[in-house]
C-alpha positions as CSV (number, residue, x, y, z in Angstrom):
1,M,-10.5,15.5,-1.8
2,K,-14.5,14.9,-1.7
3,R,-14.5,11.5,-2.7
4,L,-15.9,9.7,0.4
5,K,-18.1,6.6,-0.6
6,L,-19.8,5.2,2.4
7,V,-21.2,1.5,1.8
8,A,-25.0,1.3,2.9
9,A,-26.4,-0.2,5.9
10,L,-28.4,-3.6,5.6
11,S,-32.0,-3.2,5.3
12,S,-34.2,-3.6,8.5
13,A,-35.2,-6.9,7.1
14,A,-31.9,-8.4,7.5
15,L,-31.3,-7.6,10.9
16,I,-32.1,-9.6,14.0
17,A,-31.5,-12.7,12.0
18,G,-32.8,-15.9,13.6
19,L,-35.2,-14.2,16.1
20,T,-37.8,-16.0,17.0
21,L,-40.2,-16.5,19.8
22,A,-38.2,-19.6,20.6
23,A,-36.0,-17.2,21.9
24,A,-38.2,-17.2,24.8
25,A,-37.5,-20.4,26.3
26,P,-34.9,-20.8,28.5
27,A,-31.5,-20.5,28.0
28,R,-30.3,-22.8,30.9
29,A,-31.6,-25.9,30.2
30,A,-30.0,-27.2,33.0
31,E,-30.6,-24.9,35.5
32,R,-34.2,-25.1,34.2
33,P,-35.3,-21.4,35.2
34,T,-38.8,-20.3,34.8
35,V,-41.2,-17.3,35.1
36,T,-42.7,-16.4,38.5
37,R,-45.8,-17.1,39.6
38,A,-47.2,-13.5,39.4
39,F,-45.5,-12.9,35.7
40,A,-46.9,-16.1,34.2
41,R,-50.1,-15.0,33.2
42,P,-49.2,-11.6,31.3
43,L,-46.0,-12.9,29.7
44,K,-48.2,-16.4,28.4
45,A,-50.4,-14.0,27.1
46,A,-48.1,-11.8,25.2
47,H,-46.5,-15.0,24.0
48,D,-50.0,-16.2,22.6
49,D,-50.8,-12.8,20.8
50,L,-46.8,-12.7,19.6
51,T,-47.8,-16.1,18.2
52,H,-51.2,-15.1,16.2
53,G,-49.3,-11.8,15.1
54,K,-51.1,-9.6,17.8
55,Y,-47.9,-7.5,18.4
56,T,-49.9,-4.0,20.1
57,E,-51.6,-6.5,21.8
58,A,-48.6,-8.2,22.9
59,L,-46.9,-5.0,23.7
60,Q,-49.8,-4.2,26.0
61,E,-49.5,-7.5,28.3
62,L,-45.8,-6.8,28.4
63,D,-46.5,-3.3,30.1
64,K,-49.0,-5.2,32.3
65,A,-45.8,-7.5,33.6
66,R,-43.5,-4.4,33.7
67,A,-46.0,-2.7,36.2
68,L,-45.6,-5.8,38.4
69,P,-43.4,-5.6,41.9
70,K,-40.1,-7.8,42.4
71,P,-39.5,-9.1,39.3
72,S,-36.9,-12.2,39.0
73,P,-33.9,-11.7,36.4
74,Y,-35.4,-14.7,34.3
75,D,-38.9,-12.6,34.4
76,T,-37.0,-9.5,33.3
77,H,-35.0,-11.5,30.6
78,I,-38.3,-13.3,29.3
79,I,-39.7,-9.7,28.9
80,N,-37.1,-8.2,27.0
81,E,-37.0,-11.2,24.5
82,L,-40.8,-10.9,23.7
83,A,-40.7,-7.2,23.7
84,L,-37.6,-7.4,21.5
85,Y,-39.9,-9.4,18.8
86,A,-43.0,-7.4,19.2
87,Y,-41.0,-4.2,18.7
88,Y,-39.0,-5.2,15.7
89,K,-42.5,-6.7,14.1
90,T,-44.1,-3.1,15.0
91,H,-40.8,-1.4,13.3
92,N,-39.9,0.2,16.4
93,L,-36.5,-0.1,16.0
94,A,-35.2,2.1,18.8
95,A,-37.1,0.3,21.6
96,A,-35.8,-3.5,19.8
97,A,-32.5,-2.3,20.0
98,K,-33.1,-1.2,23.6
99,A,-34.6,-4.2,24.4
100,M,-32.1,-6.3,22.7
101,E,-29.1,-4.3,24.5
102,A,-31.0,-5.6,27.9
103,T,-30.5,-9.5,26.8
104,L,-26.9,-9.2,26.0
105,D,-25.3,-9.5,29.8
106,D,-28.6,-11.0,31.9
107,G,-26.6,-14.2,32.1
108,F,-29.7,-16.1,30.4
109,T,-28.8,-15.3,26.6
110,P,-26.3,-17.7,25.1
111,P,-22.9,-16.9,24.2
112,A,-23.4,-17.5,20.5
113,T,-26.8,-15.1,20.5
114,V,-25.2,-12.6,22.2
115,H,-22.7,-12.3,19.4
116,G,-25.5,-12.4,16.8
117,R,-27.2,-9.6,18.7
118,V,-23.8,-7.1,19.0
119,E,-23.4,-7.4,15.5
120,N,-27.0,-6.4,14.5
121,L,-26.8,-3.7,17.2
122,A,-24.4,-2.2,15.5
123,I,-26.0,-2.4,12.3
124,L,-29.3,-1.3,14.1
125,Y,-27.5,1.8,15.0
126,Y,-26.1,2.5,12.2
127,Q,-29.3,2.3,10.5
128,M,-30.8,4.9,13.1
129,K,-27.6,7.4,12.6
130,N,-26.4,6.6,16.6
131,Y,-23.0,6.4,15.0
132,A,-21.7,6.4,18.9
133,K,-23.8,3.6,20.0
134,A,-22.9,1.9,16.2
135,A,-19.3,2.0,17.1
136,Q,-19.4,1.0,20.3
137,F,-20.9,-2.1,19.6
138,G,-18.8,-3.0,16.5
139,K,-15.8,-2.7,18.9
140,R,-17.1,-4.9,21.0
141,A,-17.6,-7.8,18.3
142,I,-14.0,-6.7,17.2
143,D,-12.3,-7.0,20.4
144,G,-14.4,-10.1,21.5
145,G,-13.2,-11.8,17.9
146,Y,-16.4,-12.7,15.9
147,A,-16.6,-9.4,13.7
148,T,-17.7,-9.8,10.2
149,P,-15.9,-7.4,7.6
150,T,-19.6,-5.7,7.9
151,T,-18.7,-4.8,11.3
152,Y,-15.2,-3.7,10.6
153,T,-17.1,-1.3,8.1
154,I,-19.6,0.2,10.4
155,V,-16.9,1.0,12.7
156,S,-15.4,2.9,10.6
157,Q,-17.6,4.9,8.9
158,S,-19.1,5.3,12.5
159,Y,-16.3,7.1,13.7
160,Y,-16.1,9.4,10.5
161,L,-20.0,9.8,10.6
162,E,-19.9,10.8,14.5
163,G,-17.0,13.4,13.4
164,D,-14.4,11.2,15.6
165,Y,-11.9,12.1,12.7
166,R,-8.6,10.9,14.8
167,A,-10.6,7.5,15.7
168,S,-11.7,7.5,12.1
169,A,-8.0,7.7,10.6
170,K,-6.4,5.9,13.4
171,F,-8.7,2.6,13.3
172,T,-9.5,2.8,9.5
173,E,-6.1,3.2,8.5
174,G,-4.7,0.0,10.6
175,L,-7.3,-2.1,8.4
176,V,-6.0,-0.6,5.5
177,N,-2.0,-1.5,6.8
178,D,-3.8,-4.8,8.0
179,E,-4.9,-5.9,4.7
180,I,-1.5,-4.9,3.0
181,K,0.5,-6.9,5.7
182,Q,-1.9,-9.8,4.4
183,G,-1.1,-9.5,0.7
184,H,-4.8,-7.9,0.2
185,T,-5.7,-5.0,-1.7
186,P,-7.7,-2.7,0.8
187,A,-11.3,-1.5,-0.4
188,E,-10.9,1.7,-1.8
189,N,-13.8,3.4,0.3
190,Q,-11.4,2.4,3.2
191,M,-8.6,4.6,1.8
192,Q,-11.1,7.7,1.3
193,I,-12.1,7.3,5.1
194,V,-8.6,7.4,5.6
195,L,-7.7,10.1,3.2
196,N,-10.6,12.3,4.3
197,S,-10.6,11.7,8.3
198,C,-7.0,13.3,7.6
199,V,-8.1,15.9,5.7
200,K,-10.4,16.9,8.8
201,I,-7.7,17.0,11.3
202,H,-4.9,18.7,9.0
203,D,-2.8,15.9,9.5
204,A,-0.6,16.9,6.2
205,D,1.9,13.3,6.7
206,C,-1.3,11.4,7.3
207,I,-3.0,12.9,3.7
208,N,0.3,11.9,2.2
209,R,0.3,8.1,3.5
210,S,-3.2,7.9,2.3
211,L,-2.8,9.3,-0.9
212,E,0.3,7.0,-1.7
213,H,-2.1,4.2,-0.7
214,L,-4.9,5.4,-2.9
215,V,-2.3,5.7,-6.0
216,T,-0.7,2.5,-4.9
217,Y,-3.8,0.5,-5.6
218,Y,-6.3,3.0,-7.8
219,P,-4.1,5.1,-9.5
220,R,-6.4,7.2,-11.1
221,P,-5.7,10.6,-12.2
222,E,-7.5,12.3,-9.5
223,Y,-5.6,10.8,-6.7
224,W,-2.7,11.6,-8.9
225,Q,-3.8,15.5,-9.4
226,D,-4.5,15.0,-5.1
227,I,-1.0,13.8,-4.4
228,M,0.5,16.3,-6.3
229,Q,-1.3,19.2,-5.0
230,S,-0.4,18.1,-1.7
231,L,3.0,17.8,-2.6
232,F,3.0,21.6,-4.4
233,N,1.3,22.8,-1.4
234,S,3.8,21.3,1.5
235,R,6.7,21.8,-0.7
236,Q,6.9,25.1,-2.1
237,A,8.7,27.1,0.4
238,E,11.3,24.8,1.2
239,S,11.8,23.5,-2.3
240,S,14.8,24.8,-4.5
241,D,14.2,25.2,-8.4
242,M,15.6,22.2,-9.1
243,D,13.5,19.7,-6.8
244,M,10.2,21.8,-7.6
245,L,11.6,20.9,-11.4
246,N,11.9,17.2,-10.5
247,V,7.8,17.3,-8.9
248,Y,6.7,19.0,-12.1
249,R,8.3,15.7,-13.9
250,L,6.5,13.7,-11.9
251,A,3.4,15.7,-12.0
252,T,3.3,15.5,-16.0
253,D,3.8,12.4,-16.1
254,V,0.5,11.1,-14.1
255,G,-1.2,13.7,-15.3
256,A,-1.6,15.9,-12.6
257,M,-0.9,19.2,-14.5
258,S,-4.4,21.6,-14.7
259,L,-3.2,25.5,-14.6
260,P,-1.7,27.2,-17.1
261,S,0.6,28.6,-14.6
262,Q,1.8,25.1,-14.0
263,Y,3.0,24.6,-17.3
264,I,4.4,28.0,-17.6
265,E,6.7,27.7,-14.3
266,M,7.5,24.5,-15.2
267,A,8.8,25.7,-18.7
268,Q,11.0,28.4,-16.7
269,L,12.3,26.4,-14.1
270,A,13.3,24.3,-16.9
271,L,15.1,26.6,-19.0
272,E,16.9,28.0,-16.0
273,Q,18.1,24.6,-14.8
274,G,19.4,24.3,-18.4
275,S,16.6,21.6,-19.7
276,P,15.3,23.3,-22.9
277,G,14.2,19.8,-23.8
278,D,11.6,19.9,-20.8
279,A,10.6,22.7,-21.5
280,E,9.5,22.6,-25.1
281,Q,7.7,19.1,-23.8
282,V,5.7,20.6,-21.0
283,L,4.6,23.7,-23.5
284,E,3.9,21.1,-26.2
285,Q,1.4,19.2,-24.0
286,G,-0.2,22.3,-22.6
287,Y,-0.8,23.1,-26.0
288,G,-2.0,20.0,-26.9
289,K,-4.1,20.5,-24.0
290,N,-5.6,23.4,-24.8
291,V,-4.9,25.0,-21.3
292,F,-3.8,28.4,-22.7
293,T,-7.0,29.6,-22.8
294,D,-6.2,33.5,-21.4
295,Q,-4.6,35.4,-24.2
296,D,-1.8,37.3,-22.1
297,M,-1.2,33.3,-21.1
298,R,-1.2,32.3,-24.6
299,Q,1.0,35.0,-25.5
300,H,3.7,34.1,-22.5
301,A,3.5,30.5,-23.1
302,A,4.4,31.1,-27.0
303,R,7.5,33.2,-26.1
304,L,8.7,30.8,-23.5
305,L,7.9,27.9,-26.5
306,A,9.6,29.9,-29.1
307,M,12.8,30.1,-26.3
308,A,13.2,26.8,-25.8
309,K,13.0,25.5,-29.5
310,K,15.4,27.6,-30.1
311,Q,17.7,26.9,-27.1
312,A,17.0,23.1,-27.4
313,A,18.0,23.5,-31.5
314,S,21.6,25.0,-30.3
315,D,21.8,22.3,-27.3
316,Q,20.7,19.1,-29.3
317,S,23.4,20.2,-32.1
318,S,26.8,20.8,-29.4
319,L,25.4,17.6,-27.5
320,P,27.4,15.1,-29.0
321,K,30.5,17.1,-28.4
322,I,30.0,17.5,-25.0
323,A,29.0,14.0,-24.4
324,S,32.3,12.8,-25.7
325,E,34.3,15.5,-23.1
326,A,31.9,14.3,-20.3
327,A,32.9,10.8,-20.9
328,I,36.5,11.4,-20.7
329,A,36.2,13.7,-17.7
330,P,37.5,12.8,-14.1
331,K,34.5,13.8,-12.0
332,G,30.7,13.2,-13.2
333,N,28.9,16.4,-13.2
334,K,29.6,16.8,-16.7
335,D,27.9,13.4,-17.4
336,V,24.7,14.1,-15.1
337,A,24.3,17.6,-17.0
338,V,24.2,15.7,-20.0
339,G,21.9,12.7,-19.2
340,M,19.3,15.5,-17.9
341,A,19.6,16.8,-21.1
342,Y,18.9,13.5,-23.0
343,L,16.0,12.6,-20.6
344,G,14.5,16.0,-21.4
345,Y,14.8,15.3,-25.0
346,Q,13.3,11.8,-24.2
347,Q,16.5,9.7,-25.2
348,Y,16.1,7.6,-22.2
349,D,18.3,5.0,-23.2
350,K,21.3,7.3,-23.7
351,A,20.3,9.5,-20.6
352,V,20.5,5.9,-18.3
353,A,24.1,5.6,-20.3
354,A,25.0,9.4,-19.2
355,L,23.4,9.7,-15.7
356,S,25.1,5.9,-14.7
357,Q,28.6,6.8,-15.9
358,G,28.4,9.9,-13.7
359,I,27.1,8.3,-10.6
360,A,29.9,5.5,-11.0
361,K,32.8,8.0,-11.4
362,G,31.7,10.1,-8.5
363,G,32.4,13.8,-7.7
364,V,28.9,14.9,-8.7
365,S,27.9,17.7,-6.8
366,D,24.1,16.5,-6.4
367,P,24.4,12.6,-6.3
368,V,20.8,12.3,-4.7
369,Q,19.2,14.3,-7.5
370,A,21.1,12.4,-10.0
371,R,20.3,8.8,-8.7
372,L,16.3,10.3,-8.8
373,L,17.2,11.6,-12.8
374,L,18.3,7.7,-13.2
375,G,15.5,6.4,-11.9
376,I,12.9,8.5,-14.1
377,A,15.1,7.4,-17.3
378,Q,15.5,3.7,-16.4
379,L,12.0,3.3,-16.0
380,K,11.1,5.5,-18.9
381,S,13.4,3.0,-21.5
382,G,11.3,0.5,-20.0
383,H,13.5,-1.1,-17.1
384,R,10.7,-1.0,-14.2
385,A,12.9,-3.1,-11.8
386,E,16.0,-1.4,-12.1
387,A,14.3,2.1,-11.8
388,V,12.5,0.5,-8.5
389,Q,16.0,-0.6,-7.0
390,T,17.7,3.1,-8.0
391,F,14.3,4.9,-6.3
392,K,15.3,3.2,-3.2
393,Q,18.8,4.2,-3.4
394,V,17.6,8.3,-3.7
395,S,18.3,9.7,0.2
396,G,19.5,12.2,2.2
397,N,16.8,15.4,1.0
398,P,13.3,14.7,2.0
399,I,11.4,15.9,-1.2
400,L,13.3,14.0,-3.7
401,M,13.0,10.8,-1.3
402,Q,8.9,11.4,-1.1
403,L,9.3,11.8,-5.4
404,A,11.5,8.5,-5.4
405,R,8.7,6.8,-3.5
406,L,6.2,8.4,-5.9
407,W,8.4,7.1,-8.7
408,S,8.8,3.7,-7.2
409,L,4.6,3.4,-7.0
410,R,4.0,4.6,-10.7
411,A,6.7,2.4,-11.8
412,R,4.5,-0.7,-10.6
413,S,1.5,0.9,-12.2
414,P,0.4,-0.7,-15.6
415,A,0.6,2.9,-17.4
416,S,3.5,4.2,-16.8
417,A,7.0,4.0,-18.3
418,V,6.5,1.4,-21.8
419,A,3.7,3.7,-23.0
420,S,6.3,6.5,-23.2
421,R,9.2,5.0,-25.0
């Protein structure tokens, strides 16, 4: 999970928007503050030098003013205003930022100017890789209600780059959730920051949430691979064989199978659970992708495929009779078994009918799995809305509940069910 994309900071030319020598004029016109007599000469000289582009000379005059005793608050304000402009023009951004900070709360800078400078300081410090300061001023703008989208991005990225991954995850996930609540599509780089932050702090639940958001709004194969790998890693120890077979069903559908051992394991599980159709399908898929490059693995896959084909041929020849017997059975277990068989053979409409019939009868030994399989069959037969409603009814088994959520996300992807009919 190393796909973090950070937005580039603004260029220096875009900073300190609107800063001119006019900023040295008194901000409180009604009170008309003035500089004290001792400071008037060096400050006027500095102003004149700046007017003529003599920035180094202006800074020298400002140094003279700083050396004078007992400056008034307004003297200090004007020194910082002029220094800010001079430092910016001489590309001394660190000194410009320090001078800008000094003007924020001195009582002479108008609120609208303060707002702009707070945001510019966030950008400046981000440029200088002082991420703690960038986050500090970005948060000030956010808390003050005048932040721009760029400010939110800077705070999010600054937390991450500073190494405060908990703050990064919390802040940025909040942004993502707000976007979702407003009906907007969150930015992909925001969700990547959440994901990478969660990985850094080893928060499995946060990782799963962020991956689910990514596959919802950006259903790329690599994100599906990440979420399925996370599911493999976190669920292996607590999963039954049937649960893992269902995990593999989703993995094959989203293209998240990458290792030959995964194809082999799914085929073995499918054969053991009485679904030779699934075993045959996944092995054929593996051969089609040329994943069995190792000779021993290829021979193992060949033996499993031969076994799957033999069992599938026998199973399919007897399936109509078994389906008829299941239809008149008082309980739904046999219908569910028939439905799972049809699902493995990609006969989705028949799978929907059998599974629906079995669930309706009741007496099913694993109704949670039956509903999950019904949702998959409905999705595969092109009935997406019905599938989503069925997935919502899956409850009681944490693994199958998570799979149902993921299948629901899959149902909302244009590339999901219809192509496989």
